[in-house]
C-alpha positions in Angstrom: -19.4 -4.1 14.6 -19.5 -1.8 11.6 -17.3 -2.9 8.7 -14.0 -0.9 8.4 -13.7 1.0 5.2 -16.8 2.4 3.6 -16.3 5.8 5.4 -17.7 4.5 8.7 -15.7 4.9 11.9 -14.6 1.8 13.8 -13.0 3.6 16.6 -14.6 2.5 19.9 -15.8 -0.8 18.3 -14.4 -2.6 21.4 -15.2 -1.1 24.8 -13.1 -3.6 26.6 -9.5 -4.0 25.6 -8.0 -7.4 25.3 -4.9 -7.9 27.4 -2.2 -10.5 26.9 -2.6 -13.4 29.3 1.2 -13.6 29.8 4.1 -11.3 29.1 6.7 -13.9 29.9 9.6 -13.9 27.5 8.4 -10.9 25.6 10.0 -7.5 25.3 8.0 -4.4 26.2 7.8 -3.3 22.6 6.7 -6.8 21.6 4.0 -6.8 24.3 2.7 -3.4 23.1 2.6 -4.5 19.5 0.7 -7.7 20.4 -1.8 -5.8 22.5 -2.4 -3.3 19.7 -3.0 -6.1 17.3 -5.4 -7.8 19.6 -7.4 -4.6 20.0 -7.3 -3.3 16.5 -10.7 -3.6 14.8 -9.1 -3.5 11.3 -7.1 -6.6 12.2 -10.2 -8.4 13.3 -12.1 -7.2 10.2 -9.3 -8.3 7.9 -9.5 -11.8 9.3 -13.3 -11.9 9.0 -13.3 -10.8 5.4 -10.3 -12.9 4.3 -7.9 -10.1 3.6 -4.3 -10.8 4.1 -3.5 -7.7 6.0 -5.2 -4.8 7.8 -3.5 -2.6 5.2 -6.1 -3.7 2.7 -8.5 -1.2 4.3 -6.1 1.7 3.6 -6.3 1.2 -0.1 -10.1 0.5 0.2 -10.7 3.8 2.0 -8.5 5.8 -0.4 -10.3 4.2 -3.4 -13.8 4.9 -1.9 -12.8 8.6 -1.3 -11.1 9.3 -4.6 -12.6 6.8 -7.0 -9.2 5.6 -8.2 -9.7 2.1 -9.4 -12.1 1.1 -12.2 -13.2 -2.0 -14.0 -10.8 -3.3 -16.6 -7.8 -1.4 -15.3 -4.2 -2.8 -15.4 -2.8 -2.4 -11.9 0.8 -2.9 -10.7 1.3 -3.5 -7.0 5.0 -3.0 -6.0 6.2 -4.8 -2.9 2.9 -6.5 -2.7 3.5 -9.2 -0.1 1.4 -10.4 1.7 -1.2 -9.2 -0.8 -3.8 -7.1 0.9 -3.7 -4.2 -1.6 -3.7 -6.7 -4.5 -6.9 -8.3 -3.1 -8.7 -4.9 -3.1 -7.5 -4.0 -6.6 -8.6 -7.4 -8.0 -12.0 -6.9 -6.4 -12.5 -3.6 -8.1 -10.9 -4.1 -11.6 -12.6 -7.5 -12.0 -12.0 -10.2 -14.5 -11.6 -7.8 -17.4 -8.7 -6.0 -15.6 -5.4 -7.3 -14.6 -3.5 -7.1 -11.2 0.2 -7.8 -11.2 1.7 -8.3 -7.7 5.5 -7.8 -7.7 7.7 -8.5 -4.7 11.3 -9.5 -4.2 10.0 -12.1 -1.7 7.8 -15.0 -2.6 4.0 -14.5 -2.2 1.3 -17.1 -2.0 -1.1 -17.1 -5.0 -4.2 -15.0 -5.0 -7.4 -15.3 -7.0 -7.5 -12.8 -9.8 -3.9 -11.7 -9.2 -0.8 -12.5 -11.2 2.2 -12.9 -8.8 5.8 -12.2 -9.9 8.8 -12.6 -7.7 11.0 -9.8 -9.0 13.2 -7.0 -7.8 11.6 -4.1 -9.7 14.9 -2.2 -9.6 16.8 -5.1 -11.3 18.0 -4.8 -14.9 15.3 -6.0 -17.3 12.5 -5.7 -14.7 10.7 -2.9 -16.5 10.4 -4.9 -19.7 9.4 -8.1 -17.8 6.7 -6.3 -15.9 5.2 -4.6 -19.0 5.1 -7.9 -20.7 3.3 -9.5 -17.8 0.8 -6.7 -17.6 0.2 -6.8 -21.4 1.0 -3.1 -21.8 1.3 0.0 -19.6 -0.3 0.2 -16.2 -3.2 2.4 -15.3 -2.2 2.4 -11.7 1.0 1.8 -9.7 0.5 1.0 -6.0 3.3 0.9 -3.4 2.8 0.1 0.3 6.5 -0.8 0.6 8.5 -0.2 3.7 12.1 -1.2 4.5 12.6 -3.4 7.6 12.6 -1.1 10.6 15.9 -0.4 12.3 14.2 1.3 15.3 16.0 4.5 14.5 13.4 6.9 13.2 15.5 9.2 11.1 17.2 6.1 9.4 13.8 4.4 8.8 12.4 7.6 7.3 15.3 7.9 4.8 15.0 4.3 3.9 11.3 4.4 3.2 11.6 7.7 1.3 14.3 6.1 -0.9 11.9 3.3 -1.7 9.1 5.8 -2.4 11.3 7.8 -4.8 12.4 4.6 -6.6 8.8 3.5 -7.0 7.9 7.0 -8.3 10.5 6.9 -10.9 9.5 3.4 -11.9 5.8 4.5 -12.1 6.8 7.1 -14.6 8.3 4.4 -16.8 5.3 2.0 -16.8 2.2 4.2 -16.4 -0.2 5.0 -19.2 -1.3 8.7 -19.6 -4.0 9.5 -17.2 -2.8 6.8 -14.7 -2.2 7.3 -11.0 0.4 6.4 -8.4 0.0 6.0 -4.7 2.8 5.2 -2.2 3.6 5.1 1.5 5.9 7.7 3.0 6.8 8.8 6.5 6.5 12.4 7.8 10.0 13.7 8.6 11.0 16.5 6.3 12.5 14.8 3.2 9.3 14.2 1.3 10.0 17.4 -0.7 12.1 15.8 -3.3 9.5 13.1 -4.0 6.7 15.7 -4.3 8.8 17.8 -6.6 9.5 14.8 -8.8 5.8 13.8 -8.9 4.5 17.3 -9.6 6.5 17.4 -12.9 4.7 14.3 -14.1 1.2 14.3 -12.6 -1.7 16.9 -12.6 -2.5 16.6 -8.9 -0.3 15.4 -6.0 -1.7 15.3 -2.5 -1.1 13.7 0.9 -3.7 11.2 2.2 -4.1 9.6 5.6 -6.8 6.9 5.5 -8.6 6.1 8.8 -7.0 2.6 8.8 -3.6 4.2 9.1 -3.0 4.4 12.8 -3.4 7.9 14.3 -0.2 7.7 16.3 1.8 6.6 13.2 4.0 9.0 11.1 2.7 7.1 8.1 1.1 9.0 5.2 0.4 8.2 1.6 1.2 10.3 -1.4 -1.4 10.2 -4.2 -0.5 11.4 -7.6 -3.2 11.4 -10.3 -3.5 12.4 -13.9 -0.1 11.1 -15.2 1.0 13.4 -18.1 2.9 10.7 -19.9 6.5 10.8 -21.0 
């Protein structure tokens, strides 16, 4: 099997789909989710490479396309649990850089990553994060998503509220020239976030990496060239 990431397609990596041996006691939505996981080549590759989530490949692919992360960078990963994005960032920035994984929930330690259990919206969080980073960040990452309610319009509004909050926070902690990437959902209310980011960044674009499932409304907003402020 070709490795996911690296610009090579992994669709069709399995000709025969794995089906659940039993559906007893599972809801239909649970059955579908489990079958999708069993047949997802990015899930298999994440296990093989020791990544904590298939989402690691989303950042890996964006980085390979846009050359975002560099050796020695300071990187802030908001809502980092379980740590897939932090792992990719730490691989690239190396020992001369710093990766700070921040999440309101506890997260298991990761080599090359400083983990902080912290609500980034809480009073005093900005100062604590800057202190832990040793200065301003060169990159702010956010793959955050609020727990799903199953009601798509509500889920859209909740994830956009998180994205907007992360964007504001990025403006407070980024160094000039830095970049910000965050998850959004298609649904019509991205305009406010894009307007907000276009004031502070040179280039703002939508990105959908191959590892983001084709049937998902998930997109990423990538803002580069922070102007400072």
